[in-house]
C-alpha positions in Angstrom: 91.5 55.7 -25.1 88.9 57.9 -23.6 89.8 61.6 -23.6 89.2 63.9 -20.6 86.3 65.6 -22.3 84.3 62.3 -22.8 81.0 62.4 -21.1 78.2 60.0 -20.7 74.9 60.4 -22.4 72.3 61.9 -20.1 68.6 62.1 -20.4 67.4 64.5 -17.8 64.2 65.4 -19.5 62.8 61.9 -19.5 63.9 60.7 -16.0 61.1 58.5 -14.7 59.0 59.7 -11.9 59.7 56.5 -9.9 62.9 54.5 -9.5 62.7 51.0 -10.8 65.3 48.9 -9.0 64.9 45.8 -11.2 65.6 47.8 -14.4 68.8 49.3 -12.9 70.0 46.0 -11.5 69.6 44.1 -14.7 71.4 46.6 -17.0 74.2 48.0 -15.0 75.7 44.7 -13.7 75.9 43.2 -17.2 77.6 46.4 -18.4 80.1 46.4 -15.6 81.0 42.8 -16.1 81.2 43.1 -19.9 83.6 46.1 -19.6 85.9 44.2 -17.2 85.3 46.7 -14.4 85.7 44.0 -11.8 89.2 42.8 -12.8 92.3 44.2 -11.2 93.8 44.6 -14.7 91.4 47.4 -15.3 93.7 49.5 -13.1 96.5 50.8 -15.4 98.7 52.4 -12.6 101.8 50.2 -12.2 102.4 51.7 -8.8 98.8 51.2 -7.5 98.5 49.8 -4.0 96.8 46.4 -3.8 93.6 45.4 -2.1 92.6 41.7 -2.2 89.9 39.6 -0.6 88.7 36.1 -1.2 85.1 35.1 -0.8 84.3 32.5 1.9 83.3 29.9 -0.7 79.6 29.0 -0.4 78.7 25.3 -0.8 77.9 24.4 -4.4 74.6 23.0 -3.1 73.6 26.1 -1.4 71.5 29.1 -2.0 71.8 32.7 -0.7 70.8 33.2 2.9 70.9 36.3 5.1 74.4 35.5 6.4 75.7 35.4 2.9 73.9 38.6 2.0 75.5 40.4 5.0 79.0 39.2 4.4 78.8 39.8 0.6 77.5 43.3 1.2 80.4 44.2 3.5 83.0 42.6 1.1 81.5 44.5 -1.8 81.5 47.8 0.1 85.2 47.3 0.9 86.0 46.2 -2.7 84.2 49.1 -4.4 85.6 51.6 -2.0 89.2 50.5 -2.5 88.7 50.3 -6.3 87.4 53.9 -6.3 90.5 54.9 -4.2 92.8 53.6 -7.0 93.8 50.3 -5.5 94.5 47.3 -7.8 91.5 45.5 -6.5 90.8 41.7 -6.5 87.7 40.1 -5.0 88.1 36.4 -5.9 84.9 34.3 -6.1 84.3 30.6 -5.9 82.4 27.7 -4.5 83.2 24.7 -2.2 82.5 21.2 -3.4 80.9 20.5 0.0 81.7 16.7 0.2 78.9 15.3 2.4 76.2 17.8 1.5 76.7 17.4 -2.3 76.9 13.6 -2.1 73.7 13.5 -0.1 71.9 15.7 -2.6 72.9 13.4 -5.5 72.1 10.3 -3.6 68.6 11.6 -3.1 68.3 12.2 -6.8 69.4 8.6 -7.4 66.9 7.3 -4.9 64.1 8.8 -6.9 65.3 6.6 -9.8 65.4 3.6 -7.5 69.2 3.5 -7.5 72.0 3.8 -4.9 75.5 5.0 -5.5 76.7 1.4 -5.1 74.5 0.5 -8.1 76.5 3.0 -10.2 79.9 2.3 -8.7 82.4 5.0 -7.7 83.5 6.3 -11.0 80.0 6.6 -12.5 78.7 8.2 -9.3 81.5 10.8 -9.3 80.6 11.6 -12.9 77.0 12.0 -11.9 78.0 14.5 -9.2 80.0 16.5 -11.7 76.9 16.5 -14.0 74.8 17.8 -11.1 77.3 20.5 -10.4 77.4 21.7 -14.0 73.6 21.8 -14.1 72.8 23.3 -10.7 76.0 24.5 -9.1 75.8 27.9 -10.7 72.7 28.9 -8.7 74.6 30.5 -5.9 76.9 32.4 -8.3 74.0 33.8 -10.2 72.5 35.0 -6.9 75.9 36.6 -6.1 75.6 38.5 -9.4 72.1 39.6 -8.3 73.6 41.1 -5.1 75.8 43.4 -7.2 79.0 41.7 -6.0 81.9 43.1 -8.0 83.9 39.9 -8.0 86.4 39.1 -10.8 84.6 36.3 -12.5 87.6 35.5 -14.7 89.3 34.2 -11.6 86.3 32.1 -10.3 87.5 29.0 -8.6 85.9 25.7 -7.4 87.6 23.6 -4.8 87.6 20.5 -7.0 89.2 22.3 -10.0 92.3 20.5 -11.2 94.5 23.5 -10.2 93.2 23.4 -6.6 93.2 19.6 -6.5 96.9 19.7 -7.4 97.4 22.1 -4.4 95.6 19.8 -2.1 97.8 16.8 -3.1 100.9 18.9 -2.8 100.0 20.0 0.7 99.1 16.5 1.8 102.4 15.0 0.5 104.5 17.8 2.1 102.7 17.3 5.5 103.1 13.5 5.3 106.8 13.8 4.4 107.3 16.0 7.5 105.5 13.5 9.7 102.5 15.8 10.3 100.0 13.5 8.5 99.7 9.9 9.7 97.3 7.0 9.5 96.3 5.2 12.6 93.6 3.8 14.9 92.0 6.4 17.1 88.6 7.1 18.5 86.7 9.4 16.2 83.2 10.9 15.8 81.2 8.5 13.5 77.9 9.4 11.8 75.9 6.2 11.4 73.6 7.9 8.8 76.2 9.5 6.6 78.6 6.6 7.2 81.7 8.8 7.7 84.1 10.1 10.3 83.6 13.7 11.4 86.0 16.2 13.0 85.1 17.6 16.4 84.1 20.9 14.7 81.6 19.1 12.5 79.7 17.9 15.6 77.1 20.0 17.4 76.5 19.5 21.1 73.0 20.2 22.4 71.2 19.8 25.7 69.2 16.7 26.1 66.7 15.5 28.8 67.7 11.9 29.3 68.2 9.4 32.1 71.1 8.6 34.5 71.2 4.8 35.1 72.8 3.5 38.3 74.2 0.0 37.6 75.6 -2.4 40.2 78.7 -4.5 39.4 79.6 -7.4 41.8 83.1 -7.4 43.2 84.9 -10.8 42.7 85.2 -12.8 45.9 83.0 -10.5 47.9 79.4 -9.8 48.6 80.0 -6.1 47.9 78.9 -4.3 44.8 80.2 -1.1 43.3 77.6 1.2 41.6 78.5 3.2 38.5 76.3 5.9 36.9 75.9 6.2 33.1 73.7 7.8 30.5 74.5 5.0 28.0 73.9 1.6 29.8 74.3 -0.3 26.5 78.0 0.5 26.3 78.6 -1.5 29.6 78.9 -4.5 27.3 82.2 -3.1 26.2 83.5 -2.1 29.7 87.1 -3.1 30.5 87.5 -1.3 33.8 85.8 0.6 36.6 87.6 3.8 37.6 87.6 5.9 40.8 89.6 8.9 41.9 92.7 7.9 44.0 91.8 10.6 46.6 88.2 9.3 47.1 88.3 7.6 50.5 85.1 5.7 49.7 86.8 3.4 47.2 90.4 3.4 48.3 90.3 -0.1 49.6 88.8 -1.4 46.3 91.5 -0.1 44.0 93.2 -3.1 42.4 90.3 -5.4 43.0 88.3 -7.2 40.2 84.7 -6.7 39.1 82.6 -9.4 37.4 80.9 -7.5 34.5 77.2 -8.5 34.5 75.6 -10.0 31.4 79.0 -10.7 30.0 80.9 -12.4 32.8 84.2 -10.6 31.9 86.5 -9.9 34.8 87.6 -6.2 34.8 89.9 -4.2 37.2 89.0 -1.3 39.5 91.6 1.4 38.6 92.5 4.8 40.0 92.6 7.8 37.7 92.8 11.6 38.5 90.3 12.3 35.6 87.4 10.8 37.6 85.1 13.4 39.1 84.1 12.2 42.6 81.0 14.4 42.4 79.5 12.7 39.4 77.1 10.0 40.2 78.6 7.7 42.8 82.2 8.7 42.1 82.8 5.4 40.3 82.6 5.3 36.5 82.6 2.5 34.0 85.4 2.6 31.4 84.5 1.8 27.7 87.7 2.6 25.7 86.2 1.7 22.4 83.1 3.9 22.7 83.9 7.1 24.6 86.7 9.6 23.9 87.6 10.2 27.5 87.5 6.5 28.3 89.7 5.9 25.2 92.4 8.2 26.7 92.0 6.6 30.1 92.4 3.2 28.5 95.6 4.2 26.8 97.0 5.4 30.1 96.1 2.1 31.8 96.7 -0.2 28.9 93.1 -1.4 28.8 92.0 -3.4 25.8 89.2 -1.8 23.7 86.2 -4.0 23.2 84.2 -2.9 20.1 80.6 -3.8 20.8 79.0 -1.5 18.2 79.5 -1.3 14.4 79.4 1.5 11.9 75.6 1.3 11.6 75.3 1.7 15.4 74.3 -2.0 15.8 75.7 -4.4 18.4 78.5 -6.7 17.3 79.3 -10.2 18.3 81.5 -8.9 21.0 78.4 -7.6 22.8 77.2 -11.2 23.3 74.7 -13.4 21.5 71.8 -11.9 23.4 72.5 -8.4 21.9 74.2 -9.0 18.6 72.4 -7.2 15.7 70.3 -4.9 18.0 70.2 -1.2 17.3 72.0 0.8 20.1 68.7 2.1 21.6 67.1 -1.4 21.5 70.2 -2.7 23.2 69.8 0.0 25.9 66.3 -1.1 26.7 67.4 -4.7 26.8 70.4 -4.0 29.1 68.3 -2.0 31.5 65.6 -4.7 31.5 68.2 -7.5 32.3 69.9 -5.4 35.1 66.4 -5.0 36.6 65.7 -8.7 36.4 69.0 -9.5 38.1 68.4 -6.9 40.9 71.4 -4.9 39.7 69.5 -1.7 38.6 69.9 0.5 41.7 67.9 3.4 40.3 67.1 5.6 37.3 67.1 9.5 37.5 66.1 12.2 35.1 69.2 13.9 33.9 70.1 16.7 31.5 73.3 16.3 29.6 74.8 17.2 26.2 74.6 14.9 23.2 76.6 15.2 20.1 74.9 15.4 16.7 76.1 15.4 13.1 75.8 19.0 12.1 74.3 18.0 8.7 71.9 15.1 9.3 71.4 15.6 13.0 72.0 11.9 13.8 73.5 11.3 17.3 77.2 10.7 16.9 78.7 7.4 17.9 82.4 7.4 19.1 84.2 4.5 17.4 87.7 3.3 17.1 88.6 3.5 13.5 91.5 3.6 11.1 91.7 7.1 9.8 94.1 9.7 8.5 95.1 12.5 11.0 97.0 15.7 10.9 99.1 16.7 13.8 98.2 20.3 14.7 100.4 21.4 17.7 103.3 22.6 15.6 101.3 24.6 13.1 99.1 26.0 15.9 102.2 27.2 17.8 103.3 29.0 14.7 99.9 30.7 14.5 100.1 31.7 18.2 103.6 33.0 17.7 102.4 35.2 14.7 99.6 36.5 16.9 101.9 37.3 19.8 104.4 39.1 17.5 101.7 41.3 15.9 101.9 39.5 12.6 98.1 38.9 12.7 95.5 38.4 12.0 93.8 41.3 13.7 90.2 40.4 14.7 87.4 43.0 14.4 85.9 43.3 16.9 89.0 42.3 18.9 86.9 41.3 21.9 86.2 38.4 22.3 87.4 36.9 19.1 91.1 37.3 19.5 91.0 35.4 22.8 88.5 32.8 21.4 90.9 32.1 18.5 94.0 32.0 20.7 92.4 29.7 23.3 91.4 27.2 20.7 94.9 27.1 19.2 96.4 26.5 22.6 94.1 23.5 23.2 94.1 22.1 19.7 93.9 18.3 19.0 94.9 16.3 16.1 92.6 16.7 13.1 90.8 13.6 11.6 91.1 14.5 7.9 89.7 11.4 6.2 86.1 10.9 5.3 84.3 7.7 4.1 82.8 9.4 1.0 83.2 9.2 -2.8 82.8 12.9 -3.6 85.9 14.9 -2.7 89.6 15.0 -2.9 90.7 11.4 -2.8 93.5 10.8 -0.4 96.8 10.5 -2.4 97.9 7.3 -0.7 98.3 3.9 -2.4 98.8 0.5 -0.8 101.1 -2.3 -2.2 100.2 -6.0 -2.1 102.9 -6.4 0.6 101.3 -3.8 2.9 103.4 -0.7 2.2 101.8 2.8 2.1 102.9 5.0 -0.7 102.0 8.7 -0.5 102.5 10.6 -3.8 101.3 13.5 -5.9 100.0 11.2 -8.6 99.5 7.5 -9.3 102.4 7.6 -11.7 104.7 9.0 -9.0 103.3 6.3 -6.6 104.1 3.5 -9.1 107.6 4.9 -9.5 108.2 5.1 -5.7 106.6 1.6 -5.1 108.5 -0.1 -7.9 105.3 -1.8 -9.0 102.0 -1.2 -10.8 100.0 -3.3 -8.4 98.6 -0.5 -6.3 95.3 0.2 -4.7 94.4 3.8 -3.8 92.9 4.6 -0.4 89.2 4.8 -0.8 88.6 7.7 1.5 88.5 11.4 0.6 89.7 14.4 2.6 87.6 16.5 4.9 86.1 19.3 2.8 87.8 21.8 5.2 91.3 20.5 4.2 91.0 22.1 0.7 89.2 25.1 2.2 92.2 25.7 4.5 94.3 26.3 1.4 91.8 28.7 -0.3 93.6 32.0 0.1 96.7 30.8 -1.8 95.6 27.8 -3.8 93.1 30.1 -5.6 96.1 32.3 -6.5 98.1 29.6 -8.1 100.1 27.9 -5.3 102.2 25.7 -5.3 103.5 27.7 -8.4 105.0 31.1 -7.7 102.5 32.9 -9.9 102.1 36.6 -10.5 98.7 36.5 -8.7 100.3 34.9 -5.6 103.1 37.5 -5.5 100.6 40.4 -6.1 97.6 39.5 -4.0 98.9 37.3 -1.1 98.5 37.9 1.7 95.0 39.2 1.2 93.8 42.4 2.9 90.9 41.2 4.9 88.6 38.2 5.5 84.9 38.8 6.3 83.3 35.8 7.8 81.1 34.4 10.6 82.1 33.5 14.1 81.0 29.9 13.8 83.8 29.0 11.4 86.7 30.7 13.3 87.9 27.2 14.3 86.8 25.2 11.2 88.2 27.6 8.7 89.9 30.8 9.8 92.4 29.2 12.1 93.3 26.4 9.6 93.9 29.0 6.8 96.3 30.9 9.2 98.1 27.6 10.0 98.4 26.5 6.4 99.3 29.9 5.1 102.2 30.2 7.6 103.2 26.6 6.8 103.2 26.8 3.0 103.6 30.5 2.1 105.3 31.8 5.2 102.7 34.6 5.9 99.4 34.9 7.6 96.8 34.9 4.7 95.0 38.1 5.7 95.8 41.1 7.8 92.3 41.6 9.3 89.4 39.3 10.1 86.0 41.0 10.3 83.6 38.8 12.3 80.0 39.5 11.3 77.0 39.4 13.6 74.2 36.9 13.4 71.0 38.0 11.7 68.2 36.8 14.0 64.5 36.8 13.4 62.3 39.6 14.8 61.9 37.7 18.1 65.7 37.4 18.6 65.8 33.7 17.6 68.5 32.2 15.3 67.1 31.6 11.9 66.8 28.0 10.7 64.8 26.1 8.1 63.6 23.8 10.8 62.1 26.7 12.7 60.6 28.1 9.6 61.8 31.6 10.5 64.3 32.2 7.7 64.2 35.3 5.5 65.1 34.9 1.8 67.3 37.8 0.6 66.0 37.2 -2.9 62.5 38.0 -1.7 63.8 41.2 -0.1 65.5 42.1 -3.4 62.2 41.6 -5.3 60.2 43.6 -2.8 62.5 46.4 -1.8 65.4 46.3 -4.3 69.0 45.2 -3.9 70.3 48.6 -2.8 67.8 49.0 0.0 68.6 45.5 1.3 72.4 46.0 1.1 72.4 49.3 3.0 70.1 47.9 5.6 72.5 45.0 6.2 75.5 47.4 6.3 73.6 49.7 8.8 72.9 46.6 11.0 76.6 45.7 11.0 77.4 46.9 14.5 79.2 43.8 15.8 76.2 42.7 17.9 73.5 40.2 16.8 70.7 41.9 14.9 67.0 41.3 15.0 65.7 41.5 11.4 62.7 43.5 10.6 61.4 44.2 7.1 60.4 47.7 8.2 64.1 48.6 8.3 64.5 47.7 4.6 61.3 49.6 3.8 62.8 52.7 5.5 65.9 52.4 3.3 63.7 51.9 0.2 62.1 55.2 1.1 65.7 56.6 1.4 66.4 55.4 -2.2 63.2 57.0 -3.4 64.1 60.2 -1.6 67.4 60.3 -3.4 65.8 59.5 -6.7 63.2 62.3 -6.3 65.9 64.8 -5.3 68.0 63.8 -8.3 65.0 64.0 -10.6 64.3 67.6 -9.3 67.9 68.6 -9.9 67.9 67.1 -13.4 64.6 68.7 -14.4 66.1 72.0 -13.4 69.5 71.5 -14.9 69.3 73.6 -18.1 72.7 75.0 -18.9 74.3 73.4 -15.8 77.1 70.9 -15.6 78.8 68.9 -12.9 82.0 70.7 -11.8 80.7 74.2 -12.7 79.4 77.0 -10.5 82.2 77.3 -8.0 84.2 80.5 -8.2 87.7 80.8 -6.7 86.6 83.4 -4.2 84.6 81.6 -1.5 83.5 84.8 0.0 81.3 85.3 -3.0 79.4 82.0 -2.3 76.1 82.1 -0.5 76.2 80.9 3.1 74.3 77.8 2.3 76.8 76.9 -0.5 79.7 77.2 1.9 77.7 75.3 4.5 76.8 72.3 2.2 80.4 72.0 0.9 81.6 71.9 4.6 78.9 69.4 5.5 79.8 67.2 2.5 83.5 67.4 3.6 82.5 66.4 7.1 80.5 63.4 5.8 83.3 62.5 3.5 85.8 62.4 6.4 83.4 60.3 8.5 82.6 57.8 5.7 86.3 57.3 4.8 87.2 56.7 8.4 84.3 54.4 9.0 85.0 52.1 6.1 88.7 51.9 6.9 87.9 50.9 10.5 85.0 48.5 9.4 82.4 50.7 11.1 80.0 50.2 8.3 77.0 51.3 10.4 78.6 54.6 11.1 79.3 55.2 7.4 75.6 54.5 6.6 74.5 56.9 9.3 76.8 59.7 7.9 75.4 59.1 4.4 71.8 58.9 5.5 71.9 62.1 7.4 73.8 64.0 4.7 71.4 62.9 1.9 68.2 63.1 3.8 68.8 66.1 6.1 71.5 68.3 4.7 71.1 67.8 1.0 67.4 67.0 0.5 65.6 68.7 3.3 67.8 71.9 3.5 70.1 72.5 0.6 67.6 71.8 -2.1 64.9 73.8 -0.2 67.3 76.8 0.2 68.3 76.8 -3.5 64.9 75.9 -4.9 63.8 79.4 -5.8 67.0 80.2 -7.6 67.4 77.0 -9.6 63.7 77.0 -10.7 64.0 80.5 -12.1 62.5 80.7 -15.6 65.5 82.6 -17.0 68.8 80.7 -17.0 71.0 83.6 -16.0 74.7 83.0 -15.3 73.9 83.1 -11.5 71.1 80.6 -11.9 73.3 78.3 -14.1 76.0 78.4 -11.4 73.5 77.6 -8.7 72.3 74.6 -10.7 75.8 73.4 -11.4 76.7 73.7 -7.7 73.6 71.6 -6.8 74.6 68.9 -9.4 78.2 68.9 -8.3 77.3 68.3 -4.7 74.9 65.5 -5.8 77.6 63.9 -7.9 80.1 63.9 -5.1 77.5 62.5 -2.6 76.6 59.7 -5.1 80.2 58.6 -5.2 80.3 58.4 -1.4 77.1 56.3 -1.4 78.1 54.0 -4.4 79.8 51.2 -2.4 76.6 50.7 -0.4 74.0 51.3 -3.1 75.7 50.6 -6.4 72.7 50.5 -8.7 70.8 53.7 -7.9 74.0 55.7 -7.8 75.0 54.5 -11.2 71.5 55.0 -12.6 71.5 58.7 -11.5 75.2 59.3 -12.2 74.9 58.2 -15.8 72.2 60.9 -16.2 74.2 63.9 -14.8 75.3 66.4 -17.3 79.0 66.8 -17.6 80.1 63.5 -15.9 82.6 61.4 -17.8 86.3 60.6 -18.0 87.1 63.7 -15.9 85.5 62.1 -12.9 87.3 58.8 -13.2 90.2 57.9 -11.0 93.5 58.4 -13.0 94.1 54.7 -12.8 91.1 54.1 -15.0 91.6 56.9 -17.5 90.9 54.6 -20.5 87.7 53.1 -19.1 84.2 53.8 -20.2 82.7 56.3 -17.7 81.1 54.7 -14.7 80.7 55.8 -11.1 82.3 52.6 -9.9 85.6 53.8 -11.4 85.2 57.4 -10.3 87.6 58.8 -7.6 86.2 58.2 -4.1 85.9 61.7 -2.5 88.5 62.6 0.1 88.1 65.2 2.8 90.2 68.4 2.8 90.8 71.1 5.4 90.3 73.6 2.5 86.6 72.5 2.2 85.8 72.9 5.9 84.0 76.1 7.1 83.1 75.9 10.8 81.7 79.4 10.8 79.4 78.7 7.9 78.2 75.5 9.6 77.4 77.4 12.9 75.6 80.2 11.2 73.6 78.0 8.8 72.7 75.8 11.8 71.3 78.8 13.5 69.1 79.5 10.5 68.0 75.9 10.4 67.3 75.9 14.1 65.2 79.0 13.7 63.1 77.5 10.9 62.7 74.2 12.9 61.6 76.0 16.0 58.9 78.0 14.2 57.7 74.8 12.5 57.6 73.1 15.9 55.5 75.9 17.4 53.1 75.7 14.5 52.7 72.0 15.1 52.5 72.1 18.9 50.0 75.0 18.9 47.9 73.4 16.2 48.2 76.5 13.9 46.5 75.7 10.6 48.9 75.3 7.6 47.2 78.1 5.6 47.6 80.6 8.5 50.4 83.1 8.2 52.4 83.8 11.4 54.6 86.7 12.5 58.1 85.5 13.6 59.8 87.7 16.2 63.5 87.0 16.6 65.9 88.3 19.3 69.6 87.8 18.7 72.1 89.5 20.9 75.0 88.6 18.5 75.3 91.3 15.8 76.7 88.8 13.2 73.9 86.4 13.8 71.4 89.2 13.2 73.1 89.8 9.9 72.8 86.1 9.0 69.1 86.0 9.9 68.4 89.2 8.0 70.0 87.8 4.9 67.8 84.7 5.1 64.5 86.4 5.9 63.0 85.4 2.5 64.0 81.8 3.1 62.8 81.8 6.7 59.4 83.4 5.7 58.9 80.9 2.8 59.8 77.8 4.8 57.8 78.8 7.9 54.9 80.4 6.1 55.5 83.7 7.9 54.0 86.9 6.8 56.7 88.9 8.6 60.1 88.1 10.2 61.2 90.8 12.6 64.8 90.6 13.8 66.1 92.6 16.8 68.8 92.5 19.4 66.3 91.6 22.2 63.1 89.6 21.9 60.0 91.8 22.3 56.9 89.7 22.0 53.3 89.9 23.4 52.5 87.8 26.5 50.4 85.3 24.5 53.2 84.1 22.4 54.9 80.7 21.9 58.6 81.0 22.5 61.6 78.8 21.7 65.4 79.0 22.1 67.6 79.0 19.0 71.3 78.1 18.8 73.7 81.0 19.1 71.8 82.5 22.0 68.9 83.7 19.9 65.2 83.3 20.7 62.1 83.3 18.5 58.5 84.0 19.4 55.2 83.6 17.5 52.3 85.8 18.7 49.2 83.6 18.9 46.5 86.3 19.1 44.1 85.7 16.2 45.7 82.5 15.1 43.9 80.1 17.4 40.9 79.9 19.8 42.7 80.1 23.1 40.0 78.3 25.1 39.6 75.4 22.6 43.4 75.1 22.3 43.9 75.1 26.1 41.3 72.4 26.5 42.9 70.3 23.7 46.3 70.6 25.3 45.0 69.7 28.8 43.4 66.6 27.4 46.6 65.6 25.7 48.5 66.3 28.9 46.2 64.0 30.9 46.5 61.2 28.3 50.3 61.5 28.4 50.3 61.6 32.2 48.4 58.3 32.4 50.9 56.7 29.9 53.8 58.1 31.9 52.5 56.5 35.1 52.1 53.2 33.3 55.6 53.3 31.9 57.1 54.3 35.2 55.4 51.4 36.9 56.7 49.1 34.3 60.3 50.3 34.7 59.9 50.0 38.5 59.1 46.4 38.1 62.4 44.5 38.6 61.0 41.4 37.0 60.4 43.3 33.8 63.9 44.8 33.8 65.5 41.4 34.4 63.4 39.1 32.2 62.4 41.3 29.2 64.7 41.4 26.2 67.2 44.3 26.5 65.8 45.7 23.2 62.3 45.8 24.7 63.6 47.6 27.9 65.4 50.1 25.7 62.3 50.8 23.7 60.3 51.5 26.9 63.0 53.8 28.2 63.1 55.7 24.9 59.3 56.0 25.1 59.6 57.5 28.6 62.1 60.1 27.4 59.8 61.0 24.4 56.8 61.4 26.7 58.8 63.5 29.2 59.9 65.8 26.4 56.3 66.1 25.0 55.0 66.9 28.5 57.5 69.6 28.8 56.5 71.0 25.4 52.8 70.9 26.4 53.5 72.8 29.6 55.3 75.5 27.6 52.4 75.7 25.2 49.9 76.0 28.0 52.0 78.7 29.6 52.1 80.6 26.3 48.3 80.6 26.3 48.2 82.2 29.7 
């Protein structure tokens, strides 16, 4: 048990000149993990509120990409924040078995050995996949550690773990027993390369420049022909009807007649169906129920027989006819078009853009096939999810627009889910077949034998869609179907952070299964992250070669700088990635380090928590100001994190550290704290400085965990007293310290106004020096006019600071500003003014000529920018970011022109 006086060892005298991110990253994470800081059991408060979050499980085959880095950063910010606020916090990690992806990886390894999975057989192949997983599957989790993710590794899960596999079997059996899972013949998406069925959500549609073929079909007993338009002429070999719209007057007299299908000789009917678009092609369409999903539905409505003319390898079957059997689908297309042309039945061919469907993994063009598969009926579960949304039971999407509507619309238009896959790696479907043709669905083979009354069973060879097990992730990872303590404590989880491209694949299915099996929506909030684009606004992809490796950023700039850059970019809109942004936050980290180093090198006799007397009126104005500014930043950071406005929290932290603390508070206290004699007043000033730094480091910790811990461990006086009471027996660490909370008692609006006036005055004098090109070594006279008596008192009290920070030989303060004509003037907040007499400081003629040259240069640029903004083509076609940059440049030049005019006026 750590007592309240326990403090960490600090080494202020040997703090390195430069911050080494790699050193901090390597030592602190190991210590946090070893001390159990990530586990919810570290919290000893039996009444602690609960915060839980499950990681979207990355594929076991994967490696860290920018999307992961963004989501993991935001999840860790939320987790560290709630942990520091005293919540019993669980962030549960794990990986997905990634059926197709993993099987492909291992098959490639076998290919190098001259083997196929069929050479090994199913059992040995699955063993080989497990071996691969044990050898290489930890890569992504090691990278997760590198990010600083404070996940509870003791609860790490894998979707093929026996506990999770048991949950999958339980869910399957329950759904089957309720009639929600069934096996049947349906048209499905088939990948000829991966040799498996795919759900609609595993198929990507993309625009394709192809051809539209106009084929003529002779009408039986007539000289007439009816022309159909198709992008896939090879499928005409499987046509079983021609369809027209019943309201299309062009074909009304043909409805019910018979067509002789060319090349095949099959007689097929002309039918009427409302689904036919009279505007497409000729208004007459060929119907191929076995090879088109829309035609399949039409075939069911009209009882048309499906003719399967293509096999699982996308080659033509015997049903296509002897001329075509064995041909690849594209070879068959060329042959069909050639034969129609020879017969005089090819009316014309047009260029045509249409969407083609590709496998989202191997990019092969999908082939719709009728196949015996397992399906899950979704309407009932989707309705439950819609009811929960309508009744305010969640989930709440952030941002709400457009994702709530996108989610709801998809649920309203949901179709049955094809859940079987023709793979060997995955959760095998828990169904067995008897010799007499019965299907037995059971939780185990032993149960199946008992139900079947025989040992002569053969298990279904297919596995479940990877997303089936992922849909159970929020509760299967917590022990379901058992009613475990973890399930009772941490379900439903608090929030899900994920990408928009898996709202349908994953988010909606987790909601449906959570309601179905546990009775509650699995998370209260769903934070949808933006896309990280390349610097040109293009989506990153390996094929384009424009990806950014987060690990490279970690090596170059440090984990903390990368994390806070990602958090700052989390505005809800897609982000163009620029390394310069990370570089600026690396500079921010260095700024904090240098400021902390200065504080520690001047910390003799000081301690965190000291230096604040009870009577605030005894504090210096800048002390009351910094406490108020810290309280304001504290309020903003707490509110921003709670509302998932991560970028706003970063802005508040950045401006407090860089502006308020480093640029002003340290400068205003520098003389006192660097005094050679450590008097009580000096020690108090040093203690106040350290205390403000310590509080600010806590605020920053969720975003930049490593540098904050590295500095915090060095501060004199930090220890158990700073820990949240829930962690009283823990080893001192900033990650278990209480997160600062704002208090009205800390706010001092008057001190902020008065200190801001002093800061404004110093800034205005510095600006004048810069604009008038006054040499740094030259001392100036600062003449200040302040009608407000209290403001004059404030300025008078800060004359030594004003003089030191503006290099002024004299600061004269009066009620009215009295200055020579040749003076540069500026307005100051609070109604005050400042003037700098220029006589003797500069050569008026030389300076006037320089300013006029600068004005002419800016005027030319101004004209160029105005012309650009007047160009409607530029405004309409240029990226919005580029237009905004030009407008910002216009505002900057306009302001600089105004300053130049004022400077010229001052010169007379």
